[in-house]
N, C-alpha and C positions, 0 to 999 in steps of 0.2 A: 616417261614412266620407267621406274627402276625394274630390274629383273627380279623374279622370285628367288628365294633361297630354297633349293631343292635338297631335302635330307635323304629321300629315297625316290627313285623313279618307279620302282615296282616292288611292293605296292606304293602308290603315289603319296608322298608326304612332303608338303611344301608350305611356305609362308611368304608373305610380302613384308618389306621393311616398314617400320612403324610410321615413317613419313608418308606412306600411302594412305594413312587414315586421316584424310583431310575433311571428311564430312561424317554425318551420323549414319549414312547408308553405305553398306559395303556391297558393290556389285558382285554377282556370282563369279565373274572373271578374276576378282581380287580376294575372294573368300578362301581362307586357308583350307588345305586338304589334309585330312588325317584318316589313314586306312591301315588295317592290319593285313588285309588280303587284297588281291587284285579285284578290279571291278567285276561284278557278276554280269552275265548276259541278261538283259531285261527287255521286255516288250510291254509298253503301256497298254496296248489293246488287249493283252492277255493276262494282265496283272490281277492277282487276287490275294487276299489275306485270309488265312485260315484262323478262325477263332474257336478255341477248344478248351478242354480242361474242366474246371469246376464251374460250368455254366449250364443253364437249363436248355439252351438252344444252340448247340454247336453249329457253325455256319461258315460259309466262304463269302467274303465281301469283295466285290470287284470294284475297280477304279470308278467306273461310271456310276455305281451306286453311291460312292462317297460324294461324287461331284453333283449329284442331283439333290443333296441335302443343302440346307442353308449354310453357306460358308462362314467361317470365322477367320479374321485376320488379326495379327498382332506383331508388333516389333519386339524381337527377342535377340539379345546378344548371346552368342555361343562362344565359349572359350575352351580350348583343349586343356585338360587338367595338367598336361605336361608343359604348358606355356611357361617360358622363362627358365626351363630346366637348365639351359646352358650356364646360368649364373649361380648354380649351387656349387659350393665348395665344402668338401671334395666333390668331384663330379659324380652325378647319379646316372644309373643306367637308363638307356633310351635315347631317342633322337634329341639332339641339342637345340630345341626350339629357343629362339632368341627374343620372343615377345610378340611376334606377329601372328600367332595362332589364335586369333580372336577376330570376330566379325559380327556386324549387326545387320540384320535383314528383316524384311517383312515376310512372314510365313502365313500362308492361307491354307485352310483345310477344314477338317471336321474334329470337334472335340472328341478325344478318345472315350470319354465317359459315355457319349451317345452310343458308340459301338458296343461298349460293355453292358450298358443298360438294355440294349436291344437283345443281346445274347442271354441276359439274365444271370447275374452273378449269384452263385449259390451261397447259402450261409456257411460260415467257416472258412471262406476264401480270405487269404491274407496277402498274397503276392501276385504280380502279373509279370510273366516272362515275355520278352520280345526277341524274335529271331530275325536277323537280316539274311538276305539271299547270298551275301558274300561268305566264302568259306575257304579254309586252308588248314595248315598244320600249326597248332599252338606251339610257340617257340620253346617252351620249357619241357614239354612232354612229347612232342611230335604227334600228338593226337589230332585227327582230322575233326575240325569243329566249325560251326558257323559263329559269326560274331553275335553273341547273345548277352543281353542285360535284363535285369528285373527291377521293378519298382514296387515298394509297398503299395497295397491296394489303395490306401487313402490318398497317396500321391498320384496314382494312376487316375483316380476319379476327380482330381482337381480340374476345374473347368478350363484352366489355361493350357493343359497338356493337349497337343494337337497331333493328329495324323495329317501331315502337311503334304499337299500336292502342288503347291505353287511357292515360288521364291521371288520376291520383289515383283509380283504381278505377272510372272511368266511361269509356264510349266516347270516344275522342279527339275533342274538339270540332273542327268544321270550321275555325274561326278559328285553331286551333293546329296545323293540318296534317292533320286527319282526312279520310279514315278511316285513313291510314297515313303516318307520317313517320319519318325517320331520327333517331336520338338518338346523338350521338357524345360520350361522357363525356370531360370534360377539355378539349375544344376549344371555342373561341368558337362562338356559336350559328349562324353562317352555315353551318357544316358539317352541321348537323342539318336537312337539306333536308325541307321540308314537302310534303305531297301527292305522295309519291314514286310515280311512274308508270312509270319506266324505269330499269333498272340495266344499265350496259354495262361489261363487263370489258375492259380495254385493255392493249395491249402497248407503249403510248407515253403520255407525259403528255397530259393534257387542257388545252387552251388557250382555253377559253371565256371570255367577258368577265367573269364573276363569279369566275374563277379567276386571271386575270392582269391585269385592269384594276381591278376592285374587290377589296377584301379583301387588299390588299397595303400594306405600310408603305413610304411614299415620302418621302425626305428633302426633296423639293421638288416642287411641282406639275409633273406631266408627266415626272418622272424615272423612267420605267419601266425603264430600263436598270439602275437600282439598286434595283429593287423586291425586297422581302423578303416572302414569304407570311405571312399571318396564320394561325396554327394554334392552339397550346395557349394556354389562358387564363392570364393573369398573376395572381399573388397580389393579392388586393384585399379590401376590407372596406367596410362601411357602419355609420354610427351610427344606430340606430333610436330612441333616446331619450337625452337630451332632443332635441326637434326643433330644427332651425336657427331662430334668432331667437326662441327661447322665453325666458320669464322665470320663474325659479325662486327658491325661498326659500333663505336661507343654511343652512349645516350640511353634512351629508354629501350629496354629489352622486353619484347612481347613474347610470352611463353603460352603456347596453346596445347591442349590435350583432350583426352577422353577418360572417363572414369565409370566404373560399374561395380555392382555387388549383387550376388544372388540372394543374400540374406535379407536385405532391406534397401530402400532407395538411398542413393548417394546424398549425403547431407552437406559435405564440404570438401574442398581441395585446398591445400596450402602448398606454397612454393617457396623455396629458399635458394640462395647461392651459397655453396660450400657448407650447407647445414647450419647457417647462422640464423638470422632473423627470418621467421616464417611469415609470409604474407598471404592473406586469404585470397583465393582466386574467385572470379565471378563465374557462377554456373549458368549455362544456357538453360532455357526452359526445358523441362523434361519432355521427351517425345512419348514415352510409355514407361510403365513400371519396370519392365525387364530389358529396356534398351539402354545402351550406354549414354552418358551425358557429357556433352561438350563443356569445356571450361577455358578461360583465358585469364592471364595475369600480367600486368605491366609493372616492370621493375625499373624505377627511374635512376638516372645518373650512374649507369654502369660504365666503369672506367676500363682502360686497356688492361689486359691480363688474362689469365686462364681461370676458368670457373667450372664448378660442377653444379648443374641445376638439379635440384631435388623436387619431386612432386609427391605429395602424400594425401591419399583420399581417405575419407571416413564415411560410414553409413549411419542411418538413423538408429541402429541398435548399438552404436558406439564402437563397432569394429573399425580398426585403424590399420592401414598398411604398416608393416614393420620395416625397420631398416634392413633386417635380415630375416627371411622366413625360416621356420624350423626345417632342418634337413631331414630328408627321408630317402630310403634306398632306391625308390623308383622315380624320384624327382617330380612329385606331384605338388600342386597347389602353391607354387612359388609366387607369392604376391608382394614381394619386396617393393619398396618405393621405386618410382620411376626416376631414372637419372639420365642426364646427357652432359657430356663434356663439351665445352665451347671455348673458343679463343676470341677475345675482343681486341681489335686493333684498328688503326686508321686506314689500313689498306682496304681496297674494294672487297665487298663480300665475296667469299669463295668457299669451296669445299676443301677441307683439309684431307690429305691422304697420308 
């Protein structure tokens, strides 16, 4: 197994090479880590979530109360909105994620809407704010803050949004937000707040720093008057084999990968060598609506030489991966086509260095 790419040790931010994505399930030990602050101190036996704001019955919900409800499980792919930031030109600010900040897991928990309905959402409520237990100083202002994000009420009431306490059938690891995290299918990972400790139903938008300063598309540094919120994940894909800079033998070339989209199910993936003829890939059977989808494509009679493999996914709404994603100052949403450079020769297969 290859080693992770560690962008920061404290707070922990790391990814694994794309060739680690050999199946549709990502074990927690190979799931990317994205944090703004150091891990909070947590105790599952003492964990509670405060539900307050524009509700009829403010309350504190303990972990055992969530677990005694009928559980819901679903496969959801989570992708950091800064994934593939390293490939923007000119460089954008932030950790240079290379494409491995994405993973697919089975999340088990309680629909958020059940908790909100139990608390009784008041008329006039429009937003829901989620506070994580992790805290530190916001990089731009030095202000001490918790990681907090908000969802429109309609999105928060979607049946797919979970307060998850299990990952892949095991208690949610602390490193991935345990004992309880939010999971918002289809949205970039910043919406799935970890270590959820407080839920506030609001009658007005939330304007915390991770809502209006970070996780916004900016056409230029500091252009916050033109900020567009980062929300639903764009259609994207990865090539899992052959690896970038691999050397393979002539003949039929098997290309495999994964594709996903937050906006709609994946409809097709096309593959080409050097951007020439595009060949449709065969899609695996879908696992779930918000889980990534495997694909494979056989390219016959590939002769010795150097090639650039391109893979381009499209979803059912007609969204297609671009050759080059729109640049933005914070480096979010880079869903450019997947690529891998290979060399084809008569020598035994080996890794190029």
